[in-house]
C-alpha positions in Angstrom: 133.1 126.2 -8.0 131.1 127.6 -11.2 131.9 124.6 -13.6 131.4 122.2 -10.9 127.9 123.9 -10.1 127.1 124.0 -13.8 128.0 120.4 -14.1 125.9 119.5 -11.7 122.9 121.3 -12.8 123.2 119.7 -16.4 123.1 116.2 -14.0 120.2 116.9 -12.4 118.3 118.4 -15.3 119.1 114.8 -17.3 117.7 113.1 -14.5 114.6 115.4 -14.2 114.3 114.7 -17.6 114.5 110.7 -17.4 112.1 110.9 -14.9 109.5 113.2 -16.8 110.1 111.0 -20.1 109.6 107.4 -18.2 106.4 107.2 -16.0 107.0 106.1 -12.5 105.5 102.6 -13.4 107.8 102.0 -16.4 110.6 103.1 -14.0 109.5 100.4 -11.4 109.3 97.7 -14.3 112.6 98.8 -15.8 113.9 98.2 -12.6 112.4 94.9 -11.7 114.8 92.3 -11.1 114.4 88.8 -13.2 115.9 87.1 -9.6 115.6 89.7 -7.0 117.7 86.5 -4.8 120.7 87.0 -7.3 120.3 90.4 -8.6 119.0 93.5 -7.6 119.2 97.1 -9.0 121.0 99.7 -6.9 121.5 103.5 -8.1 120.6 105.2 -11.2 121.8 108.7 -9.9 124.2 109.5 -12.6 122.7 110.1 -16.3 123.5 106.8 -18.7 124.9 104.7 -15.8 123.4 102.4 -13.2 124.7 100.1 -10.7 123.5 96.8 -9.4 124.5 93.8 -7.0 125.2 90.4 -8.4 125.0 87.6 -5.8 127.6 85.0 -6.2 126.6 81.7 -4.7 126.9 78.0 -5.3 126.0 74.5 -3.3 129.5 73.4 -4.5 133.0 74.8 -4.0 133.6 76.4 -7.4 137.3 77.0 -8.8 137.2 79.4 -11.6 134.2 81.5 -11.9 132.5 82.3 -15.4 129.7 84.6 -15.4 127.1 85.4 -18.2 125.2 89.0 -18.0 122.7 89.2 -21.0 121.0 92.6 -21.5 118.0 93.4 -23.6 119.9 96.6 -24.7 123.0 97.6 -25.9 125.6 98.5 -23.3 128.8 100.6 -23.8 130.8 99.2 -20.8 130.6 97.5 -17.9 132.7 97.9 -14.7 133.2 95.7 -11.3 134.1 96.5 -8.0 136.5 93.9 -8.1 139.7 93.4 -10.3 139.6 89.4 -10.0 137.3 89.4 -13.6 138.5 89.7 -17.3 135.2 91.5 -18.4 134.6 90.7 -22.3 131.8 92.5 -24.2 130.0 90.7 -27.0 129.6 91.7 -30.7 126.4 93.1 -30.7 127.1 94.5 -27.0 124.4 92.9 -25.1 126.2 90.2 -23.7 129.3 90.5 -21.1 131.2 87.5 -20.1 133.2 88.1 -16.8 136.0 85.4 -16.2 137.9 85.0 -13.0 139.7 81.4 -13.7 141.5 81.6 -10.1 138.6 82.4 -8.2 137.4 80.3 -5.4 133.9 80.4 -4.7 133.0 78.2 -1.5 129.7 76.0 -0.8 127.1 78.2 0.5 129.7 81.7 1.4 128.1 84.1 -1.2 130.1 86.9 -2.6 128.8 90.2 -3.7 129.7 91.6 -6.9 128.6 95.2 -7.8 128.2 96.0 -11.3 128.0 99.6 -12.8 126.6 99.5 -16.6 127.5 102.6 -18.9 124.7 103.1 -21.7 123.8 105.4 -24.2 121.1 108.2 -24.4 118.1 106.9 -22.5 117.8 103.2 -23.7 118.2 101.6 -20.4 119.6 98.2 -20.6 117.9 96.0 -18.6 119.3 92.5 -17.2 117.3 89.4 -18.8 120.0 86.4 -17.7 122.6 85.6 -15.7 124.4 82.7 -15.7 126.9 81.1 -13.3 129.3 78.6 -14.6 126.9 77.7 -17.5 124.0 77.5 -15.1 121.1 79.7 -15.8 120.3 81.7 -12.8 117.8 83.7 -14.2 115.8 82.0 -16.6 115.8 83.5 -20.2 112.2 84.8 -21.4 110.7 84.8 -24.7 112.6 82.6 -26.7 111.6 82.4 -30.4 111.0 78.8 -32.1 113.1 77.9 -34.9 112.7 74.3 -36.2 116.2 74.3 -37.5 116.1 70.3 -37.4 114.0 69.2 -40.1 116.8 69.1 -42.8 118.9 67.1 -41.4 119.2 63.4 -43.1 118.3 61.7 -40.0 115.6 64.1 -38.7 113.0 61.6 -38.6 114.7 59.7 -35.5 116.1 62.3 -33.2 117.1 65.7 -33.4 115.5 67.6 -31.5 123.6 73.2 -10.8 126.7 73.7 -13.0 129.4 73.7 -10.6 132.7 71.8 -10.9 135.2 70.4 -8.2 137.9 73.1 -6.9 140.5 71.5 -9.1 140.5 69.8 -12.5 142.3 66.4 -12.2 144.9 65.5 -15.1 143.8 62.8 -17.3 146.1 59.4 -16.8 147.0 59.3 -20.2 148.3 61.9 -23.1 145.1 63.5 -24.9 145.0 64.7 -28.5 147.7 62.3 -30.1 147.3 61.5 -33.6 149.0 57.9 -35.0 149.8 57.1 -38.4 146.8 54.0 -38.0 144.4 56.3 -36.8 144.7 60.3 -37.3 141.5 60.9 -35.2 141.6 58.4 -32.5 138.9 60.5 -30.3 136.1 60.3 -33.1 133.2 58.3 -32.6 129.7 57.7 -34.3 125.9 57.5 -32.8 123.7 54.9 -34.3 120.4 54.5 -32.7 118.9 51.0 -32.7 115.1 50.8 -33.2 112.7 48.3 -34.0 115.8 46.0 -35.2 116.7 48.7 -37.6 120.2 50.7 -37.1 120.4 54.0 -38.1 123.4 56.6 -38.3 122.7 60.0 -36.1 125.5 62.0 -35.7 128.8 62.1 -34.3 130.8 62.3 -30.9 134.2 62.9 -29.4 136.0 60.7 -26.7 137.1 63.1 -23.9 138.1 60.6 -21.5 138.1 56.7 -21.1 134.2 56.6 -20.7 133.1 59.9 -21.8 132.0 61.4 -25.3 130.9 64.8 -25.9 128.0 65.7 -28.8 125.1 67.8 -29.5 122.3 67.9 -27.4 119.9 67.6 -30.4 121.5 64.5 -31.4 120.4 62.5 -28.3 117.1 64.0 -27.4 113.6 63.9 -29.9 113.2 66.7 -32.4 111.8 69.9 -30.8 112.2 68.2 -27.3 114.5 67.8 -24.7 113.3 64.6 -23.5 116.2 62.1 -23.7 116.3 59.0 -26.1 116.4 55.9 -24.5 120.1 55.0 -23.9 119.0 51.2 -24.6 118.5 52.6 -28.4 121.9 54.4 -28.4 125.0 52.6 -29.6 128.4 54.2 -29.9 130.9 52.9 -32.4 134.6 54.0 -32.3 135.8 55.0 -35.5 133.7 54.3 -38.3 131.3 50.8 -37.8 132.3 49.7 -41.6 135.9 49.7 -39.7 135.6 48.2 -36.5 133.1 46.3 -34.7 134.1 48.2 -31.5 130.7 48.8 -30.4 129.9 50.4 -26.9 126.6 50.2 -25.1 125.4 53.8 -23.0 125.0 53.7 -19.4 123.7 57.4 -19.4 123.2 60.6 -21.4 123.4 63.8 -19.8 122.1 66.7 -21.7 123.3 70.5 -20.2 120.1 71.5 -17.7 120.4 75.0 -20.5 119.5 73.1 -23.4 116.5 74.8 -25.3 114.8 72.3 -28.3 113.5 75.4 -29.8 116.6 77.3 -30.2 119.5 75.2 -29.9 120.9 77.1 -26.8 123.4 75.2 -24.9 123.5 72.4 -27.6 125.8 70.1 -25.8 125.4 66.5 -24.1 127.9 64.1 -22.4 127.4 60.4 -23.2 128.6 57.9 -20.3 129.7 54.6 -21.7 129.0 51.2 -20.1 132.5 50.0 -19.7 135.9 51.9 -20.6 137.7 52.2 -23.6 141.0 50.8 -23.8 143.1 54.1 -24.5 145.5 53.1 -26.9 146.8 54.2 -30.5 143.6 53.7 -31.8 141.4 54.9 -29.2 142.6 58.3 -27.4 140.8 61.2 -25.8 141.0 64.8 -27.4 142.2 67.4 -25.3 139.8 70.1 -23.9 139.8 74.0 -23.5 142.2 76.2 -24.3 145.4 74.0 -23.6 146.7 75.1 -27.2 145.3 78.8 -27.0 143.6 80.1 -30.1 146.4 79.4 -32.3 147.2 76.5 -34.4 145.5 75.0 -37.5 141.7 74.8 -37.5 140.1 72.0 -39.0 136.5 70.1 -38.4 137.2 66.1 -38.1 134.8 63.8 -38.8 133.4 61.2 -41.4 132.7 62.1 -45.0 128.9 62.2 -45.5 127.5 61.5 -49.2 124.5 62.2 -50.7 122.8 58.9 -49.4 123.9 59.8 -45.9 126.1 57.0 -45.5 129.1 57.3 -43.1 132.4 57.7 -45.2 135.8 57.8 -44.2 137.3 59.9 -41.2 138.8 63.0 -42.9 139.4 66.6 -42.0 138.1 70.1 -43.5 140.3 73.2 -43.1 138.1 76.2 -41.5 138.2 79.9 -40.9 136.6 81.5 -38.0 134.4 84.2 -39.3 132.4 86.9 -37.7 128.7 86.8 -37.4 128.0 89.7 -39.8 129.9 88.2 -42.6 128.3 84.6 -41.7 124.6 86.2 -42.0 125.5 87.8 -45.3 126.5 84.6 -46.8 123.9 82.4 -45.4 121.1 84.7 -43.6 119.2 81.6 -42.4 121.7 81.3 -39.8 121.0 84.6 -38.0 118.0 82.5 -36.4 120.3 80.3 -34.6 123.3 82.4 -33.8 123.8 83.1 -29.9 126.3 84.2 -27.9 127.4 80.8 -27.4 128.3 79.6 -30.8 130.0 81.2 -33.9 130.4 80.7 -37.5 133.1 78.8 -39.4 133.5 78.9 -43.4 135.3 75.8 -45.3 138.2 76.6 -47.5 137.4 77.0 -50.8 140.2 74.4 -51.7 139.4 72.2 -49.3 137.8 69.0 -51.5 137.0 67.3 -48.3 133.5 67.4 -47.0 132.8 67.0 -43.1 130.8 68.8 -40.4 127.9 66.5 -39.3 126.4 67.4 -35.8 128.4 66.4 -33.1 131.5 66.8 -35.1 134.4 68.6 -33.7 136.2 71.8 -34.4 140.1 71.2 -33.4 142.8 73.3 -33.2 146.4 71.5 -33.9 149.3 72.6 -32.5 152.6 71.2 -32.0 151.0 68.0 -33.3 148.6 67.9 -30.3 144.4 68.3 -30.9 142.7 70.2 -28.5 138.6 70.6 -29.2 137.4 74.1 -29.1 133.8 73.5 -30.2 130.9 71.1 -31.4 129.0 71.6 -34.9 126.0 72.2 -33.7 124.4 73.5 -37.2 126.2 71.3 -39.7 125.8 70.9 -43.5 123.4 68.1 -43.6 121.1 70.2 -41.3 121.2 73.1 -44.2 120.6 70.6 -47.2 124.0 70.7 -48.3 126.5 68.3 -49.7 129.3 71.0 -50.7 132.1 72.4 -48.6 133.1 75.4 -49.7 133.7 79.4 -49.0 130.1 79.9 -49.4 129.6 76.9 -46.9 129.1 78.0 -43.3 128.2 76.1 -40.0 127.6 77.1 -36.5 129.8 75.9 -34.0 129.2 75.7 -30.4 132.0 77.2 -28.0 132.9 74.8 -25.5 134.9 77.1 -23.0 132.0 78.1 -21.3 131.1 74.6 -20.6 134.3 73.1 -19.2 133.4 73.2 -15.6 129.9 71.6 -16.3 132.0 68.9 -18.2 134.9 68.6 -15.6 132.2 68.1 -13.0 130.5 65.3 -14.4 133.5 63.5 -15.8 135.9 63.4 -12.8 
């Protein structure tokens, strides 16, 4: 009894200390929700903990729920009142991913999720952003502007909700298969046709018979979210030097969360005017986690020379590295690293050098290719032409964007 009373006394003293250290108006500011209709703070009656209520709501049926919570300070641990979610804490301890692949969220049938946050000392971590299946429910504020696109060889011409259906339909053909005639049948290049001049822009990857993935900054104006008119954009499967298979564009869909000043959500979908004849020469790459995290990791794409001319289709072997190691070798990449991307490094003995914007990070396993990410900041954006173990590129992880992608292409 004495011990219990002593613990209670200590807890009360800590709360009094916190209330004295933080003025009432400041405490109210800490507890101000960035989106009261979607998140409200609950109790803070225990030192180092607070609880809040998260509203899960969608106007479409969602099968599989992915939540991202971003805080302004480090958190020690997050727990939920539901065992349906897998909880992952980011390396900097400021972002929490909640994943429930089997959860069904019915349209207009909201669910309430209680979140408990554990933190150290008096560094109260406030919720800054809340995303549901890649859709930003609470908009992120105070983004710093980073003009990272001026180094690209083509920067003069370019560079700059989300729900999915109850089930992901299967493609009517086998994806990710290579053939001797074309080892990378999903690879495509984007060209801009402006004032009778054709200029190479970026790379893209075929993900269905009429949709491709690329980086958002490839199809928008520099430092802007405005999409380049589709009439100026042409897609070539393979290198346009080797084939005349030119495709016109019906629609360009940039992720609604894309921020041109910080390359957040740097992903876009191109819809072709016609369908590609899927065969040995042209075949989509597989999406998502089909091959898991194992298998050989490569970047596939076109070799870019010093003059910016597209060369042969090649692959470069790469290794994923943690952000701290990446920043040590390439400190300027710190400004563009977020919780949606990561670094890969080229292997020192690899003579192939590929990795332009829109290239794909591919995992090969059992002779099948699965797309893991998109090159967001490649070698050309860093004014480099050499790929070695001192060269890093930034990859956008596509795993959180699969619901958005599937909702569009099916």
